[in-house]
DSSP file (Angstrom, degrees, kcal/mol; ACC not computed):
  #  RESIDUE AA STRUCTURE BP1 BP2  ACC     N-H-->O    O-->H-N    N-H-->O    O-->H-N    TCO  KAPPA ALPHA  PHI   PSI    X-CA   Y-CA   Z-CA
    1    1 A X              0   0    0      0, 0.0     2,-0.0     0, 0.0     0, 0.0   0.000 360.0 360.0 360.0 134.2  -39.9   25.7    5.7
    2    2 A X     >  -     0   0    0      1,-0.1     4,-2.5     4,-0.0     5,-0.2  -0.294 360.0-109.0 -77.0 164.7  -39.2   27.5    2.5
    3    3 A X  H  > S+     0   0    0      1,-0.2     4,-2.2     2,-0.2     5,-0.1   0.895 119.9  49.4 -60.4 -42.0  -37.9   25.8   -0.6
    4    4 A X  H  > S+     0   0    0      2,-0.2     4,-2.2     1,-0.2    -1,-0.2   0.869 110.1  51.3 -68.9 -34.9  -34.5   27.4   -0.3
    5    5 A X  H  > S+     0   0    0      2,-0.2     4,-2.5     1,-0.2    -2,-0.2   0.911 110.2  49.0 -66.6 -41.4  -34.2   26.3    3.4
    6    6 A X  H  X S+     0   0    0     -4,-2.5     4,-2.7     2,-0.2    -2,-0.2   0.907 110.1  52.1 -62.2 -41.2  -35.1   22.8    2.4
    7    7 A X  H  X S+     0   0    0     -4,-2.2     4,-2.5    -5,-0.2    -2,-0.2   0.932 110.4  47.4 -60.5 -46.4  -32.5   22.9   -0.3
    8    8 A X  H  X S+     0   0    0     -4,-2.2     4,-2.5     2,-0.2    -2,-0.2   0.890 112.0  50.1 -62.8 -40.8  -29.9   24.1    2.2
    9    9 A X  H  X S+     0   0    0     -4,-2.5     4,-2.5     2,-0.2    -1,-0.2   0.914 111.6  48.6 -64.0 -42.8  -30.9   21.3    4.7
   10   10 A X  H  X S+     0   0    0     -4,-2.7     4,-2.7     2,-0.2    -2,-0.2   0.914 111.3  49.7 -63.2 -42.8  -30.6   18.7    2.0
   11   11 A X  H  X S+     0   0    0     -4,-2.5     4,-2.4     1,-0.2    -2,-0.2   0.929 111.7  48.5 -62.3 -44.8  -27.2   20.0    0.9
   12   12 A X  H  X S+     0   0    0     -4,-2.5     4,-2.1     2,-0.2    -2,-0.2   0.911 112.1  48.9 -61.8 -43.1  -26.0   19.9    4.5
   13   13 A X  H  X S+     0   0    0     -4,-2.5     4,-2.2     1,-0.2    -2,-0.2   0.920 112.3  48.2 -62.5 -44.7  -27.3   16.4    5.0
   14   14 A X  H  X S+     0   0    0     -4,-2.7     4,-2.8     2,-0.2    -2,-0.2   0.863 108.9  53.7 -67.1 -35.5  -25.7   15.2    1.8
   15   15 A X  H  X S+     0   0    0     -4,-2.4     4,-2.5     2,-0.2    -1,-0.2   0.917 109.9  47.9 -62.8 -42.8  -22.4   16.8    2.7
   16   16 A X  H  X S+     0   0    0     -4,-2.1     4,-2.3     2,-0.2    -2,-0.2   0.903 112.5  48.9 -63.9 -40.8  -22.4   14.9    6.1
   17   17 A X  H  X S+     0   0    0     -4,-2.2     4,-2.6     2,-0.2    -2,-0.2   0.916 110.8  50.4 -64.8 -42.9  -23.2   11.7    4.2
   18   18 A X  H  X S+     0   0    0     -4,-2.8     4,-2.5     1,-0.2    -2,-0.2   0.926 111.2  48.5 -60.6 -45.0  -20.4   12.3    1.8
   19   19 A X  H  X S+     0   0    0     -4,-2.5     4,-2.4     2,-0.2    -1,-0.2   0.891 111.0  50.6 -62.9 -39.6  -18.0   12.9    4.6
   20   20 A X  H  X S+     0   0    0     -4,-2.3     4,-2.2     2,-0.2    -1,-0.2   0.920 112.0  46.7 -63.9 -43.8  -19.1    9.8    6.4
   21   21 A X  H  X S+     0   0    0     -4,-2.6     4,-2.8     2,-0.2    -2,-0.2   0.875 111.1  52.5 -65.9 -37.4  -18.6    7.7    3.2
   22   22 A X  H  X S+     0   0    0     -4,-2.5     4,-2.5     2,-0.2    -2,-0.2   0.904 109.0  49.8 -64.7 -40.6  -15.2    9.3    2.7
   23   23 A X  H  X S+     0   0    0     -4,-2.4     4,-1.9     2,-0.2    -2,-0.2   0.919 112.3  47.7 -62.3 -43.1  -14.2    8.4    6.2
   24   24 A X  H  X S+     0   0    0     -4,-2.2     4,-1.8     1,-0.2    -2,-0.2   0.920 112.0  49.5 -63.6 -44.0  -15.4    4.8    5.6
   25   25 A X  H  X S+     0   0    0     -4,-2.8     4,-2.4     1,-0.2    -2,-0.2   0.895 108.0  53.9 -62.9 -40.1  -13.6    4.6    2.3
   26   26 A X  H  X S+     0   0    0     -4,-2.5     4,-2.6     1,-0.2    -1,-0.2   0.883 105.5  53.8 -63.2 -37.6  -10.4    5.9    4.0
   27   27 A X  H  X S+     0   0    0     -4,-1.9     4,-1.9     1,-0.2    -1,-0.2   0.902 109.9  47.5 -61.0 -40.4  -10.6    3.1    6.5
   28   28 A X  H  X S+     0   0    0     -4,-1.8     4,-2.6     2,-0.2    -2,-0.2   0.880 109.8  53.1 -68.0 -38.3  -10.8    0.6    3.7
   29   29 A X  H  X S+     0   0    0     -4,-2.4     4,-2.5     2,-0.2    -2,-0.2   0.937 109.8  47.9 -60.7 -46.8   -7.8    2.3    1.9
   30   30 A X  H  X S+     0   0    0     -4,-2.6     4,-2.4     1,-0.2    -1,-0.2   0.883 111.5  50.4 -63.6 -37.8   -5.7    2.0    5.1
   31   31 A X  H  X S+     0   0    0     -4,-1.9     4,-2.6     2,-0.2    -1,-0.2   0.915 109.5  51.2 -65.0 -42.7   -6.8   -1.6    5.5
   32   32 A X  H  X S+     0   0    0     -4,-2.6     4,-2.6     2,-0.2    -2,-0.2   0.928 110.9  48.3 -58.4 -46.5   -5.8   -2.3    1.8
   33   33 A X  H  X S+     0   0    0     -4,-2.5     4,-2.6     1,-0.2    -2,-0.2   0.918 111.2  50.3 -62.6 -43.7   -2.4   -0.7    2.4
   34   34 A X  H  X S+     0   0    0     -4,-2.4     4,-2.5     2,-0.2    -1,-0.2   0.914 111.5  48.1 -60.9 -43.1   -1.9   -2.8    5.6
   35   35 A X  H  X S+     0   0    0     -4,-2.6     4,-2.7     2,-0.2    -2,-0.2   0.909 111.2  50.2 -64.9 -41.4   -2.8   -6.0    3.8
   36   36 A X  H  X S+     0   0    0     -4,-2.6     4,-2.3     2,-0.2    -2,-0.2   0.907 111.0  49.8 -62.5 -41.0   -0.4   -5.2    0.9
   37   37 A X  H  X S+     0   0    0     -4,-2.6     4,-1.6     2,-0.2    -2,-0.2   0.938 112.7  46.6 -62.0 -46.7    2.4   -4.4    3.4
   38   38 A X  H  X S+     0   0    0     -4,-2.5     4,-1.2     1,-0.2    -2,-0.2   0.917 114.1  47.2 -62.1 -44.3    1.8   -7.7    5.2
   39   39 A X  H  X S+     0   0    0     -4,-2.7     4,-3.0     1,-0.2     5,-0.2   0.890 108.9  52.7 -68.7 -39.8    1.6   -9.8    2.0
   40   40 A X  H  X S+     0   0    0     -4,-2.3     4,-2.8     1,-0.2    -1,-0.2   0.870 106.7  53.5 -66.8 -34.3    4.7   -8.3    0.4
   41   41 A X  H  X S+     0   0    0     -4,-1.6     4,-0.6    -5,-0.2    -1,-0.2   0.827 115.0  41.4 -68.8 -30.6    6.8   -9.1    3.5
   42   42 A X  H  X S+     0   0    0     -4,-1.2     4,-0.8    -3,-0.2    -2,-0.2   0.885 119.7  44.1 -78.7 -41.7    5.7  -12.7    3.3
   43   43 A X  H  X S+     0   0    0     -4,-3.0     4,-2.5     1,-0.2     3,-0.2   0.897 101.9  65.1 -71.9 -43.2    6.0  -12.9   -0.5
   44   44 A X  H  X S+     0   0    0     -4,-2.8     4,-2.9     1,-0.2     5,-0.2   0.880 100.0  47.8 -56.5 -49.1    9.4  -11.2   -1.1
   45   45 A X  H  X S+     0   0    0     -4,-0.6     4,-2.6     1,-0.2    -1,-0.2   0.908 114.4  47.8 -61.1 -38.7   11.7  -13.7    0.8
   46   46 A X  H  X S+     0   0    0     -4,-0.8     4,-2.5    -3,-0.2    -1,-0.2   0.913 113.1  48.3 -66.4 -41.3   10.1  -16.6   -1.0
   47   47 A X  H  X S+     0   0    0     -4,-2.5     4,-2.2     2,-0.2    -2,-0.2   0.927 112.8  47.7 -63.4 -45.2   10.3  -14.9   -4.4
   48   48 A X  H  X S+     0   0    0     -4,-2.9     4,-2.6    -5,-0.2    -2,-0.2   0.927 112.5  49.0 -62.8 -45.3   14.0  -14.0   -3.8
   49   49 A X  H  X S+     0   0    0     -4,-2.6     4,-2.4    -5,-0.2    -2,-0.2   0.927 112.6  47.1 -61.2 -45.3   14.8  -17.5   -2.7
   50   50 A X  H  X S+     0   0    0     -4,-2.5     4,-2.2     1,-0.2    -1,-0.2   0.863 112.1  51.2 -66.9 -33.6   13.1  -19.1   -5.7
   51   51 A X  H  X S+     0   0    0     -4,-2.2     4,-1.8     2,-0.2    -2,-0.2   0.921 109.6  49.3 -67.7 -43.6   14.8  -16.6   -8.0
   52   52 A X  H  < S+     0   0    0     -4,-2.6     7,-0.3     1,-0.2    -2,-0.2   0.922 114.4  45.8 -60.8 -43.7   18.3  -17.4   -6.6
   53   53 A X  H  < S+     0   0    0     -4,-2.4     3,-0.4     1,-0.2    -1,-0.2   0.881 112.9  49.9 -66.8 -37.6   17.6  -21.1   -6.9
   54   54 A X  H  < S+     0   0    0     -4,-2.2     2,-0.7     1,-0.2     3,-0.2   0.768 105.3  59.0 -73.1 -25.2   16.3  -20.7  -10.5
   55   55 A X     X  +     0   0    0     -4,-1.8     4,-2.6     1,-0.2     3,-0.3  -0.455  62.7 154.6-102.3  59.9   19.3  -18.6  -11.5
   56   56 A X  H  >  +     0   0    0     -2,-0.7     4,-2.7    -3,-0.4     5,-0.2   0.845  69.8  56.2 -57.5 -37.7   22.0  -21.2  -10.8
   57   57 A X  H  > S+     0   0    0     -3,-0.2     4,-2.1     2,-0.2    -1,-0.2   0.934 111.2  42.6 -62.1 -46.1   24.4  -19.8  -13.3
   58   58 A X  H  > S+     0   0    0     -3,-0.3     4,-2.3     2,-0.2     5,-0.2   0.919 113.1  53.4 -66.5 -43.0   24.3  -16.3  -11.7
   59   59 A X  H  X S+     0   0    0     -4,-2.6     4,-1.4    -7,-0.3    -2,-0.2   0.922 111.3  45.4 -58.3 -45.8   24.5  -17.9   -8.2
   60   60 A X  H  < S+     0   0    0     -4,-2.7    -1,-0.2     1,-0.2    -2,-0.2   0.890 110.9  55.1 -63.6 -38.6   27.6  -19.8   -9.2
   61   61 A X  H  < S+     0   0    0     -4,-2.1    -2,-0.2    -5,-0.2    -1,-0.2   0.884 110.7  42.7 -65.5 -39.5   29.1  -16.8  -10.8
   62   62 A X  H  X S-     0   0    0     -4,-2.3     4,-1.3     1,-0.1    -1,-0.2   0.713 100.5-159.7 -82.9 -18.1   28.8  -14.5   -7.7
   63   63 A X  H  X  -     0   0    0     -4,-1.4     4,-2.3    -5,-0.2     5,-0.2   0.030  39.2 -51.4  71.1-178.1   30.0  -17.3   -5.4
   64   64 A X  H  > S+     0   0    0      1,-0.2     4,-2.6     2,-0.2     5,-0.2   0.886 136.1  51.7 -63.8 -41.1   29.5  -17.7   -1.6
   65   65 A X  H  > S+     0   0    0      1,-0.2     4,-2.3     2,-0.2    -1,-0.2   0.918 111.0  48.5 -63.4 -41.1   30.8  -14.2   -0.8
   66   66 A X  H  X S+     0   0    0     -4,-1.3     4,-2.5     1,-0.2    -2,-0.2   0.893 111.4  50.0 -64.2 -39.7   28.4  -12.7   -3.3
   67   67 A X  H  X S+     0   0    0     -4,-2.3     4,-2.9     2,-0.2    -2,-0.2   0.897 109.6  50.9 -66.3 -39.7   25.5  -14.7   -1.9
   68   68 A X  H  X S+     0   0    0     -4,-2.6     4,-2.4     2,-0.2    -2,-0.2   0.928 112.4  46.6 -62.0 -44.2   26.4  -13.6    1.7
   69   69 A X  H  X S+     0   0    0     -4,-2.3     4,-2.3     2,-0.2    -2,-0.2   0.917 113.3  49.0 -63.3 -43.8   26.4  -10.0    0.5
   70   70 A X  H  X S+     0   0    0     -4,-2.5     4,-2.1     1,-0.2    -2,-0.2   0.915 111.0  50.2 -61.8 -43.7   23.2  -10.5   -1.3
   71   71 A X  H  X S+     0   0    0     -4,-2.9     4,-1.6     2,-0.2    -2,-0.2   0.901 109.8  50.4 -63.5 -41.3   21.6  -12.1    1.7
   72   72 A X  H  X S+     0   0    0     -4,-2.4     4,-1.1     1,-0.2    -1,-0.2   0.921 114.3  43.9 -63.8 -43.7   22.7   -9.3    4.0
   73   73 A X  H  X S+     0   0    0     -4,-2.3     4,-2.2     1,-0.2    -1,-0.2   0.806 106.3  63.1 -70.2 -29.4   21.3   -6.6    1.7
   74   74 A X  H  X S+     0   0    0     -4,-2.1     4,-2.9     1,-0.2     5,-0.2   0.903  99.9  51.4 -64.2 -42.5   18.1   -8.6    1.2
   75   75 A X  H  X S+     0   0    0     -4,-1.6     4,-2.4     2,-0.2    -1,-0.2   0.895 109.4  50.7 -64.3 -38.2   17.0   -8.4    4.8
   76   76 A X  H  X S+     0   0    0     -4,-1.1     4,-1.2     2,-0.2    -1,-0.2   0.922 111.9  48.2 -62.5 -43.7   17.5   -4.7    4.7
   77   77 A X  H >X S+     0   0    0     -4,-2.2     4,-0.8     1,-0.2     3,-0.6   0.938 111.2  49.3 -61.3 -48.0   15.4   -4.5    1.6
   78   78 A X  H >< S+     0   0    0     -4,-2.9     3,-0.8     1,-0.3     4,-0.5   0.888 108.2  54.4 -60.9 -39.9   12.6   -6.7    3.1
   79   79 A X  H 3< S+     0   0    0     -4,-2.4     3,-0.3     1,-0.2     4,-0.3   0.800 109.2  48.7 -64.6 -27.7   12.6   -4.6    6.2
   80   80 A X  H <X S+     0   0    0     -4,-1.2     4,-2.1    -3,-0.6     3,-0.5   0.597  86.5  90.8 -87.4 -10.9   12.0   -1.5    4.1
   81   81 A X  H <X S+     0   0    0     -4,-0.8     4,-3.1    -3,-0.8     5,-0.3   0.863  78.7  57.6 -58.3 -41.1    9.2   -2.9    2.1
   82   82 A X  H  > S+     0   0    0     -4,-0.5     4,-2.3    -3,-0.3    -1,-0.2   0.914 110.9  44.5 -57.1 -39.9    6.3   -1.8    4.3
   83   83 A X  H  > S+     0   0    0     -3,-0.5     4,-2.7    -4,-0.3    -1,-0.2   0.908 113.0  50.9 -68.6 -40.9    7.4    1.8    3.9
   84   84 A X  H  X S+     0   0    0     -4,-2.1     4,-2.0     2,-0.2    -2,-0.2   0.922 111.8  47.6 -61.6 -44.8    7.9    1.4    0.2
   85   85 A X  H  X S+     0   0    0     -4,-3.1     4,-2.4     2,-0.2     5,-0.3   0.930 112.5  48.6 -63.3 -46.0    4.4   -0.1   -0.2
   86   86 A X  H  X S+     0   0    0     -4,-2.3     4,-2.7    -5,-0.3    -2,-0.2   0.931 112.0  48.8 -61.2 -45.1    2.8    2.6    1.9
   87   87 A X  H  < S+     0   0    0     -4,-2.7    -1,-0.2     1,-0.2    -2,-0.2   0.863 113.2  48.7 -61.9 -35.7    4.6    5.3   -0.1
   88   88 A X  H  < S+     0   0    0     -4,-2.0    -2,-0.2    -5,-0.2    -1,-0.2   0.879 123.3  28.6 -72.9 -38.3    3.5    3.7   -3.3
   89   89 A X  H  < S+     0   0    0     -4,-2.4     2,-1.7     1,-0.2    -2,-0.2   0.692  99.2  81.3 -98.5 -20.6   -0.2    3.3   -2.5
   90   90 A X     <  +     0   0    0     -4,-2.7     2,-0.4    -5,-0.3    -1,-0.2  -0.371  63.1 127.2 -90.0  60.0   -0.9    6.1    0.0
   91   91 A X    >>  -     0   0    0     -2,-1.7     3,-1.9    -3,-0.1     4,-0.6  -0.962  60.0-137.8-120.7 130.8   -1.4    8.8   -2.7
   92   92 A X  G >4 S+     0   0    0     -2,-0.4     3,-1.3     1,-0.3     6,-0.3   0.829 100.9  64.5 -55.9 -35.0   -4.4   11.0   -2.9
   93   93 A X  G 34 S+     0   0    0      1,-0.3    -1,-0.3     5,-0.1     3,-0.2   0.737 100.3  53.3 -65.5 -19.5   -4.7   10.7   -6.6
   94   94 A X  G <4 S+     0   0    0     -3,-1.9     2,-0.5     1,-0.2    -1,-0.3   0.678 109.4  50.1 -82.9 -18.1   -5.4    7.0   -6.3
   95   95 A X    X<  -     0   0    0     -3,-1.3     3,-2.1    -4,-0.6     4,-0.3  -0.785  64.1-176.5-127.3  86.3   -8.3    7.5   -3.9
   96   96 A X  G >  S+     0   0    0     -2,-0.5     3,-1.6     1,-0.3    -1,-0.1   0.741  77.8  68.9 -59.8 -25.9  -10.8   10.1   -5.2
   97   97 A X  G 3  S+     0   0    0      1,-0.3    -1,-0.3   -76,-0.1   -71,-0.1   0.596  83.4  74.3 -72.6  -6.2  -12.9   10.0   -2.1
   98   98 A X  G <  S+     0   0    0     -3,-2.1     2,-0.8    -6,-0.3    -1,-0.3   0.743  72.3  95.9 -72.5 -21.6  -10.1   11.7   -0.2
   99   99 A X    <   +     0   0    0     -3,-1.6   -77,-0.0    -4,-0.3    -1,-0.0  -0.596  51.2 176.5 -72.5 109.1  -11.0   14.9   -2.0
  100  100 A X              0   0    0     -2,-0.8    -1,-0.2     1,-0.2    -3,-0.1   0.190 360.0 360.0-101.9  15.4  -13.3   16.7    0.5
  101  101 A X              0   0    0      0, 0.0    -1,-0.2     0, 0.0    -2,-0.1   0.490 360.0 360.0 -76.0 360.0  -13.8   19.9   -1.4
C-alpha cells in the first residue's frame, strides 16, 4: 500500500470514528434535554407554590379570583415547559459535535 493510500484509509477510518462519536454525543444531548424537561416539570409547580406563599402581600392583593386565574394559567405554562426546554437547549451552536462537515 502506498503512502497516499494509507493516508486515505486513515482519514476514512477517522471520519467513521468521528461520526460514531458524534452519534454517541447526540444521544447524550437528547438524554440531557429529556432530563431537563422532566426536572423542570417537577420543579416548576413547587417553585410557583413557594413563591405564592412567600409573597403573601401580592397574594392578598390579587385575591381569590386572581389566584384562580393564576392557577389556571399556571397549568398551561407547566404543560408547555417541555417544549420550551427543548427549544432552549436543542440548538446546534450549543453542541459542536453536531457539525459533521
